C-alpha positions as CSV (number, residue, x, y, z in Angstrom):
1,M,-67.9,-67.4,10.6
2,F,-66.2,-65.1,13.1
3,K,-65.6,-67.0,16.3
4,Y,-64.0,-66.0,19.6
5,D,-61.0,-68.1,20.6
6,E,-59.4,-67.1,23.9
7,S,-56.3,-69.2,23.1
8,N,-55.5,-67.0,20.1
9,T,-55.0,-63.5,21.5
10,G,-51.9,-62.4,19.6
11,I,-48.2,-62.7,20.1
12,T,-47.1,-63.5,23.6
13,P,-44.8,-61.0,25.3
14,V,-41.1,-61.7,24.8
15,E,-39.5,-63.5,27.7
16,S,-35.8,-63.7,28.7
17,G,-33.9,-66.0,26.3
18,I,-32.1,-66.2,23.0
19,Y,-34.0,-65.6,19.8
20,E,-33.4,-65.8,16.0
21,A,-34.2,-62.2,14.9
22,Y,-33.2,-59.4,12.6
23,P,-33.1,-55.6,13.0
24,C,-36.4,-54.4,11.4
25,S,-36.4,-50.6,12.0
26,Y,-34.5,-47.8,13.6
27,E,-34.8,-44.1,14.6
28,V,-32.1,-41.5,14.7
29,K,-32.2,-39.5,18.0
30,T,-30.0,-37.5,20.3
31,T,-29.1,-38.5,23.8
32,Q,-30.7,-36.2,26.5
33,N,-27.6,-35.6,28.6
34,T,-24.8,-35.3,26.1
35,G,-26.5,-34.5,22.8
36,N,-24.7,-37.3,21.0
37,Q,-26.4,-38.8,18.0
38,M,-27.8,-42.3,18.6
39,I,-29.7,-45.1,16.8
40,V,-32.6,-46.7,18.6
41,M,-32.9,-50.1,16.9
42,S,-35.9,-52.5,17.0
43,Y,-35.7,-56.2,16.2
44,R,-38.3,-58.7,14.9
45,I,-38.2,-62.2,16.2
46,R,-38.2,-64.3,13.1
47,D,-41.4,-66.2,12.4
48,D,-39.7,-68.5,9.9
49,V,-38.2,-70.3,12.9
50,N,-40.2,-72.3,15.4
51,Q,-39.6,-70.3,18.6
52,P,-41.5,-68.5,21.3
53,S,-42.8,-65.0,20.5
54,A,-42.2,-65.5,16.7
55,G,-43.3,-62.4,14.9
56,G,-42.9,-60.2,18.0
57,E,-40.7,-57.2,18.3
58,V,-38.1,-55.9,20.8
59,H,-37.7,-52.2,20.9
60,Y,-35.5,-49.4,22.2
61,D,-32.0,-50.8,21.8
62,N,-29.7,-47.8,21.9
63,F,-26.4,-47.3,20.0
64,V,-24.7,-44.0,20.9
65,D,-22.3,-42.6,18.4
66,T,-19.2,-42.2,20.6
67,P,-15.9,-44.1,20.5
68,K,-16.5,-45.5,24.0
69,A,-19.9,-47.0,22.9
70,Q,-18.8,-48.3,19.5
71,W,-18.2,-51.8,20.9
72,R,-21.9,-52.6,20.9
73,A,-22.3,-51.6,17.2
74,N,-19.2,-53.7,16.4
75,L,-20.8,-56.6,18.2
76,L,-24.0,-56.4,16.2
77,T,-22.1,-55.9,13.0
78,K,-20.0,-59.0,13.7
79,A,-23.1,-61.0,14.5
80,T,-24.5,-60.3,11.0
81,N,-21.5,-62.0,9.4
82,A,-22.1,-59.8,6.4
83,F,-19.2,-57.2,6.5
84,K,-15.4,-57.3,6.3
85,N,-13.4,-56.0,9.2
86,G,-12.7,-52.3,8.8
87,M,-15.8,-51.6,6.7
88,D,-16.4,-47.8,6.8
89,F,-20.1,-47.1,6.9
90,G,-19.5,-43.3,6.9
91,T,-22.2,-42.4,9.5
92,I,-24.1,-44.2,12.3
93,E,-27.3,-43.8,10.2
94,N,-25.7,-45.6,7.3
95,W,-24.5,-48.3,9.6
96,A,-28.1,-48.8,10.9
97,E,-29.5,-48.9,7.4
98,Q,-27.1,-51.7,6.5
99,M,-28.0,-53.7,9.6
100,L,-31.7,-53.9,8.6
101,G,-32.9,-57.4,7.7
102,K,-29.6,-59.2,8.6
103,P,-30.3,-62.4,10.4
104,I,-28.8,-62.6,13.9
105,R,-29.4,-64.0,17.3
106,I,-30.3,-61.7,20.2
107,K,-30.1,-62.4,23.9
108,V,-33.0,-60.8,25.7
109,K,-33.3,-60.1,29.4
110,V,-36.6,-59.0,30.8
111,E,-36.9,-57.3,34.1
112,I,-39.8,-55.8,36.1
113,N,-39.1,-52.3,37.5
114,E,-40.4,-50.6,40.6
115,Q,-43.6,-49.5,38.8
116,D,-44.3,-53.1,37.8
117,K,-43.4,-52.4,34.2
118,R,-41.6,-54.9,31.9
119,I,-38.2,-53.6,30.7
120,T,-36.8,-55.6,27.8
121,N,-33.0,-55.3,27.2
122,I,-30.8,-56.8,24.5
123,T,-27.8,-58.1,26.4
124,G,-25.9,-59.9,23.5
125,F,-25.7,-60.7,19.8
126,S,-24.4,-63.8,18.0
127,N,-24.5,-65.3,14.5
128,S,-27.8,-66.7,13.3
129,Q,-27.9,-70.5,13.2
130,V,-30.8,-70.7,10.8
131,P,-30.7,-69.4,7.2
132,M,-33.6,-67.0,6.5
133,Q,-36.4,-68.6,4.5
134,V,-38.5,-65.5,3.9
135,A,-37.8,-61.9,3.1
136,P,-37.6,-59.8,6.3
137,N,-40.3,-57.2,7.2
138,I,-38.4,-54.0,7.3
139,K,-39.9,-50.6,8.3
140,R,-38.0,-47.7,6.8
141,N,-38.5,-44.1,7.9
142,N,-37.4,-42.4,4.7
143,L,-36.0,-44.7,2.1
144,N,-34.8,-42.1,-0.4
145,A,-32.9,-40.1,2.2
146,A,-31.4,-43.2,3.7
147,A,-30.3,-44.5,0.3
148,A,-28.7,-41.1,-0.5
149,N,-26.9,-41.1,2.8
150,V,-25.6,-44.6,2.4
151,A,-24.3,-43.8,-1.1
152,Q,-22.7,-40.5,0.0
153,G,-21.3,-41.6,3.4
154,M,-19.7,-44.9,2.3
155,G,-17.4,-43.3,-0.3
156,Q,-15.7,-45.8,-2.5
157,Q,-16.6,-48.9,-0.5
158,Q,-19.6,-50.9,-1.6
159,A,-22.0,-52.4,0.9
160,P,-23.0,-56.0,0.4
161,Q,-26.2,-56.5,-1.6
162,Q,-29.2,-56.8,0.7
163,N,-30.1,-60.5,0.2
164,Y,-30.8,-61.1,3.9
165,G,-29.0,-64.4,3.9
166,M,-31.3,-66.0,1.4
167,Q,-30.4,-67.5,-2.0
168,T,-30.8,-65.1,-4.8
169,Q,-31.2,-65.7,-8.5
170,M,-30.2,-63.3,-11.3
171,N,-32.8,-62.6,-13.8
172,T,-31.2,-63.5,-17.1
173,A,-34.3,-62.6,-19.3
174,S,-33.7,-59.8,-21.7
175,D,-35.0,-56.3,-20.9
176,P,-38.4,-56.0,-22.8
177,F,-38.1,-52.2,-22.6
178,K,-34.7,-51.9,-24.1
179,N,-34.5,-49.7,-27.2
180,N,-38.1,-48.4,-26.5
181,S,-39.7,-51.8,-27.3
182,S,-43.2,-52.3,-26.3
183,I,-45.2,-55.2,-24.8
184,N,-48.6,-56.3,-26.0
185,I,-51.0,-57.2,-23.2
186,S,-54.5,-58.2,-23.9
187,D,-57.4,-57.4,-21.6
188,D,-57.6,-61.1,-20.7
189,D,-54.1,-60.8,-19.1
190,L,-55.2,-58.1,-16.7
191,P,-56.2,-59.1,-13.1
192,F,-59.2,-56.9,-13.0
């Protein structure tokens, strides 16, 4: 049965407040006036936490690659609680890639402009207070290029493993394909 329910019309618009969230995607752009490179970050409000607008997204948070504007990137990086002071990401794009999926808290301020449009701004970052229970939903533009950039731009320093604040377990089972071994699978084991 497919039934209309006016109380279930999707995610409610994000209102001003503090939310458990994580960076979920970014774009590399250039500023219009100065031509500086910038990252335009988007955040997903975590749906593993009981909070308003869970699963919603906040877009268009700009991080311009200039020494004067670096304080905002430092604030977000500190809020992830995942990197040592002095970590060299190599490029702003490598930095953005490493921010994806890290649990943080964002402070959102919503304003209505002269044209009656909602403008959503991120006005602060802080450490997450709730460990992540599910893997984050990350949207990557070009995973292979980003991975190559991260490896090349970070030099000798290693970025922390992307476990998104969740417990991880090492698979201690032996590699079934080691030494060109084979695995026998019957037709009954196949899902189709």
